[in-house]
MARZA-345767 format. One line per 4 residues: number of its first residue (from 1); for each residue x, y, z of C-alpha. Coordinates in steps of 0.25 Angstrom, whole numbers, plus 2048, in hexadecimal, padded with zeros to 3 digits. Example, Ala and Ser with C-alpha at 12.3 -4.5 7.8 and 13.67 -1.06 7.14 Angstrom:
2
1	831,7EE,81F; 837,7FC,81D .
end
This chain:
175
1	7E0,75F,7F0; 7EF,762,7EE; 7EA,76E,7E4; 7E2,774,7F0 .
5	7EE,773,7F8; 7F6,77A,7F0; 7EC,784,7ED; 7E9,787,7FC .
9	7F9,788,7FE; 7FA,791,7F3; 7EF,79A,7F7; 7F5,79A,806 .
13	802,79F,801; 7FA,7AA,7F9; 7F2,7AF,806; 802,7AE,80F .
17	807,7B7,802; 7FB,7C0,801; 7FA,7C4,810; 80A,7C4,814 .
21	80C,7CE,808; 800,7D6,80D; 806,7D6,81B; 814,7D9,817 .
25	80E,7E4,80E; 807,7EB,81A; 812,7E8,823; 81B,7EF,81A .
29	80F,7FB,818; 80F,7FD,826; 81F,7FE,827; 81F,808,81C .
33	814,811,822; 817,810,830; 827,810,830; 82E,81B,837 .
37	830,828,831; 83E,82E,830; 844,836,83C; 841,845,838 .
41	834,842,830; 828,849,833; 81A,846,836; 80F,84D,82E .
45	801,84B,82B; 7FB,84F,81C; 7EC,850,81A; 7EB,856,80C .
49	7E9,84E,802; 7F6,84D,7F8; 7FC,857,7FE; 809,84E,801 .
53	808,848,7F3; 807,857,7EC; 813,85B,7F5; 81A,84E,7F2 .
57	817,84F,7E2; 819,85E,7DF; 825,860,7E7; 831,866,7E1 .
61	83B,85D,7E7; 83E,850,7E0; 841,848,7EE; 835,84C,7F1 .
65	82E,848,7E5; 836,83B,7E5; 831,83A,7F4; 823,83C,7F1 .
69	822,833,7E5; 828,827,7EE; 81D,82C,7F8; 812,82C,7EF .
73	815,81F,7E8; 818,819,7F5; 80C,81D,7FB; 803,816,7F0 .
77	80C,809,7EE; 80C,805,7FC; 7FD,805,7FD; 7F9,7FE,7F0 .
81	7FC,7F0,7F7; 7F1,7F4,802; 7E8,7F6,7F6; 7EB,7E9,7F1 .
85	7EA,7E2,7FE; 7DD,7E9,803; 7D3,7E4,7FA; 7D7,7D6,7FE .
89	7D7,7D8,80D; 7CA,7DF,80D; 7C3,7D5,803; 7C3,7DE,7F6 .
93	7BC,7E9,7F9; 7BB,7F4,7F1; 7C5,7FE,7EA; 7C0,809,7F2 .
97	7BF,801,7FF; 7CE,7FD,7FD; 7D2,80A,7F9; 7CB,811,804 .
101	7D2,806,811; 7DF,80A,80A; 7DD,819,80D; 7D9,815,81A .
105	7E4,80D,81D; 7ED,817,817; 7E7,823,820; 7E9,81A,82B .
109	7F7,817,829; 7FA,827,828; 7F3,82A,834; 7FC,81E,83B .
113	808,824,834; 806,831,83A; 801,82D,849; 80E,823,84A .
117	816,82E,844; 81C,826,838; 817,82F,82C; 80E,83A,828 .
121	800,839,827; 7FE,83D,819; 7F0,83D,811; 7F8,83B,803 .
125	7FD,82D,809; 7EF,829,80A; 7EC,82D,7FC; 7F7,827,7F7 .
129	7F5,81A,7FE; 7E7,81A,7FB; 7EC,81B,7EC; 7F6,80F,7EF .
133	7EA,808,7F3; 7E0,80A,7E8; 7EA,807,7DF; 7EC,7F9,7E6 .
137	7DD,7F7,7E7; 7DC,7F8,7D9; 7E7,7EF,7D6; 7E0,7E5,7DF .
141	7D3,7E6,7D7; 7DB,7E6,7CB; 7E1,7D9,7CF; 7D4,7D4,7D4 .
145	7CD,7D6,7C7; 7D8,7CF,7BF; 7DA,7C5,7C8; 7CC,7C1,7CF .
149	7D0,7B7,7DA; 7DE,7B7,7D7; 7E1,7C5,7DE; 7E5,7C2,7EB .
153	7F0,7B8,7E5; 7F4,7C4,7DC; 7F6,7CE,7E7; 7FC,7C3,7F0 .
157	807,7C0,7E3; 809,7D0,7E0; 809,7D6,7ED; 816,7D2,7F1 .
161	81C,7D7,7E4; 813,7E4,7E4; 817,7E6,7F4; 827,7E3,7F1 .
165	826,7EC,7E6; 81F,7F8,7ED; 827,7F8,7FA; 835,7F6,7F1 .
169	830,803,7E9; 82D,80A,7F6; 83A,806,7FC; 842,80B,7F1 .
173	83B,817,7F0; 83A,81C,7FE; 84B,818,801 .
end
């Protein structure tokens, strides 16, 4: 009886921590993606795949290349947690279904950024975000294979550490 109560309390704590961290991730993601642009910046649309990525990577300007690296890695990194959370939220669908969901969410974000003039609509961001989501979904699948029924608990414990680390890197790179 006492062990059942302790187990129920532990499960409740895991649930609170899991959903709390997930909600914090989505709130931080929202603020990161929909913050107002700096004064003097302009709104643009890029519908040519790999155009921005190529321009960043093959620029002769070192400052542009440094910005490119943080932009490319940042777009991938901020969607890795989404790829981990989605299989848990939509009940463990296939890698393909989860990756398509990430791509659709990213595309909607890009359209909304353009509509509300808080960013540029760029197909390359959708591609990079989708790569990040695919990495996250793949990490989730590996954890699921290794940990089986303990996967959600592992995500609950590892997500805060990974999230803090990712947002800290993004903050330091984009200062």
